[in-house]
C-alpha positions in Angstrom: 19.0 39.9 52.2 18.7 37.0 54.7 21.1 34.1 54.6 19.6 30.9 53.2 20.5 27.7 55.1 19.9 24.4 53.2 19.6 21.2 55.2 17.2 18.3 55.7 14.0 19.1 57.5 13.0 17.2 60.6 16.3 16.8 62.3 19.1 18.9 63.8 22.0 17.1 62.1 25.0 19.0 60.9 22.9 22.0 60.0 22.5 22.7 63.7 26.1 23.9 64.1 25.3 26.6 61.6 21.9 27.4 63.1 23.5 28.0 66.5 25.9 30.6 65.1 23.1 32.4 63.2 20.8 32.3 66.1 23.4 33.5 68.6 24.3 36.4 66.4 20.6 37.3 65.8 21.3 37.1 62.0 18.4 37.1 59.6 18.2 33.7 57.9 15.8 31.3 56.2 15.8 27.6 57.0 14.9 26.7 53.4 13.9 23.1 53.8 11.3 23.9 56.4 9.4 26.1 54.0 7.1 25.1 51.2 8.9 23.0 48.6 12.1 23.7 50.5 13.6 20.2 50.0 12.8 20.4 46.3 14.6 23.7 46.1 17.6 22.2 47.9 17.8 19.2 45.6 17.5 21.4 42.5 20.7 23.2 43.5 22.5 19.9 44.3 21.4 18.3 41.0 22.2 21.3 38.8 23.9 20.1 35.6 25.3 23.4 34.4 26.6 25.5 37.4 30.3 24.9 38.4 29.8 25.6 42.2 27.2 23.0 43.1 27.6 21.5 46.6 27.9 17.8 47.1 25.4 17.6 50.0 23.8 19.8 52.7 24.3 21.7 54.8 25.3 24.6 52.6 24.7 28.3 52.9 23.6 30.7 50.2 24.6 34.4 50.6 23.3 36.2 47.5 24.9 34.3 44.6 27.6 32.7 46.7 27.1 29.1 47.9 29.3 27.9 50.8 29.3 24.2 51.6 30.4 22.2 54.6 29.9 23.2 58.3 33.4 24.2 59.1 33.7 26.2 55.8 30.4 27.9 56.4 31.4 28.9 59.9 34.8 30.1 58.7 32.9 32.3 56.2 30.2 33.5 58.7 32.4 34.0 61.8 33.9 37.4 60.8 30.7 38.6 59.3 28.7 37.8 62.5 31.5 39.1 64.8 31.8 35.6 66.1 35.4 34.7 65.2 38.8 35.8 66.6 39.9 39.2 65.3 43.4 37.9 64.8 43.8 36.2 61.4 46.1 33.5 62.8 43.6 32.6 65.5 40.9 32.3 62.9 42.7 29.4 61.5 43.2 27.9 65.0 39.4 28.2 65.4 38.9 26.6 62.0 41.2 23.7 63.0 39.2 23.1 66.1 36.0 23.1 64.0 37.5 20.6 61.7 38.4 18.4 64.7 34.7 18.7 65.8 33.7 17.5 62.3 35.9 14.5 62.8 34.2 13.8 66.1 30.8 14.2 64.6 31.6 11.6 62.0 32.6 9.1 64.7 29.4 9.8 66.6 27.5 8.9 63.4 29.4 5.7 63.0 28.3 4.4 66.4 24.9 3.6 64.9 26.0 3.2 61.3 29.4 1.4 61.6 29.2 -0.7 58.5 27.3 1.4 55.9 25.4 4.6 55.8 22.9 3.1 53.3 22.0 0.2 55.7 19.4 0.6 58.5 20.6 0.6 62.0 18.7 -2.6 62.6 20.9 -4.2 59.9 24.1 -3.5 61.8 23.2 -3.6 65.5 25.9 -6.1 66.5 28.6 -4.0 64.9 27.1 -0.9 66.4 27.5 -2.4 69.9 31.2 -3.0 69.3 31.8 0.4 67.7 29.9 2.3 70.4 31.8 0.5 73.2 35.1 1.6 71.7 33.7 5.1 71.1 32.7 5.6 74.7 35.8 4.0 76.2 38.4 5.4 73.9 37.2 8.0 71.4 35.2 10.3 73.7 38.1 10.6 76.2 40.5 11.3 73.4 38.4 14.1 71.8 36.7 15.6 74.8 40.0 15.3 76.7 41.6 17.3 73.9 39.0 20.0 74.1 39.4 20.1 77.9 43.2 20.7 77.4 42.6 23.4 74.8 40.5 25.3 77.3 43.0 24.8 80.1 45.9 26.0 77.9 44.1 29.0 76.4 46.4 31.9 77.5 43.3 34.2 77.6 41.5 31.9 80.1 39.3 28.7 80.1 36.0 30.4 79.4 36.3 30.1 75.6 38.0 27.7 73.2 40.2 30.2 71.4 41.2 33.8 71.9 39.7 36.2 74.4 36.1 36.1 73.4 33.4 33.6 72.5 33.4 32.2 69.0 31.4 29.8 66.9 33.7 27.0 68.2 32.2 27.4 71.6 28.7 26.9 70.2 29.8 23.7 68.4 31.3 22.3 71.6 28.0 23.0 73.3 26.2 21.1 70.6 28.3 18.0 70.8 28.1 17.9 74.6 24.3 18.3 74.4 24.2 15.5 71.8 26.3 13.2 73.9 24.0 13.6 76.9 21.0 12.8 74.7 22.5 9.8 73.0 24.4 8.3 76.0 22.8 9.5 79.3 24.2 6.6 81.4 27.7 7.0 80.0 27.6 10.8 80.5 26.6 10.8 84.2 30.2 11.6 85.3 30.9 14.0 82.4 31.1 17.1 84.5 33.6 15.6 86.9 35.8 14.2 84.1 35.7 17.3 81.9 34.8 20.3 84.2 35.9 23.0 81.8 34.0 21.6 78.8 30.9 21.1 81.0 31.2 24.7 82.2 31.5 25.9 78.7 28.4 24.0 77.7 26.4 25.6 80.5 27.8 29.1 79.8 26.6 28.8 76.1 23.2 27.7 77.3 23.0 30.9 79.3 23.7 33.2 76.4 20.4 35.1 75.8 19.9 34.3 72.2 20.8 30.6 72.6 18.5 30.2 75.6 15.7 31.8 73.6 16.4 29.5 70.6 16.6 26.3 72.7 13.2 27.2 74.2 11.7 27.9 70.8 10.0 25.8 68.2 12.9 26.5 65.8 15.1 24.2 67.9 14.1 20.7 66.8 14.4 18.0 69.4 17.1 15.4 69.1 15.7 12.3 67.4 16.6 9.0 65.9 17.0 10.4 62.4 19.9 12.7 63.4 23.5 12.2 64.2 23.1 11.9 68.0 20.7 9.0 68.5 19.6 7.4 71.7 19.4 3.6 71.4 19.3 2.3 75.0 21.1 -0.9 74.0 24.2 1.1 72.9 24.5 3.1 76.1 26.6 1.9 79.0 27.3 2.9 82.6 29.8 5.6 83.2 33.3 4.4 84.3 
């Protein structure tokens, strides 16, 4: 039975972190919202008034009768099943911690264009977005990406993967945030490879993985757009320092 991934149609969003793991593993899955009445099916689960395990919001994964919500939680569940998590149990929690840190970073990316309220349009908070994005690029990107660079450098098994001695879902998630940053802030990211050579090399190595390369070149990989988390608003970008 294929996995069922529930997320909004028309954008990569947080669902893309799960898609990358499923695609790289060659797992059979259905992107439910992209099918007929998919969004209605998703909302029916979310709005269920009787079941105790309803998710708050997408993305969530359905595996038979089990529903697993939240990106990091989904990847913690899928990693061992897909052979895409450290074999050592302790390192699995290290990987999970890294994924939770990525989740924190993704939330900060979102807040560059929605710094005041998620329910307001970007156009209603552009001045605040300018201030938030300047701080994000000057302070928060170096803090987070610098941390990931250090994690790679200090991995006792080498700097080719984030944790342990083989690739994991965390590597794919780092690829996604780097890809998203280059889309959203192309001017600011011009010196990214020089500042964070290990993270940049990891991104490039993931892109060379056969299943990821095939996915990125396929119609299944939606393009970044201004409905997602990583949005390119030229007025928010700035020259690299």
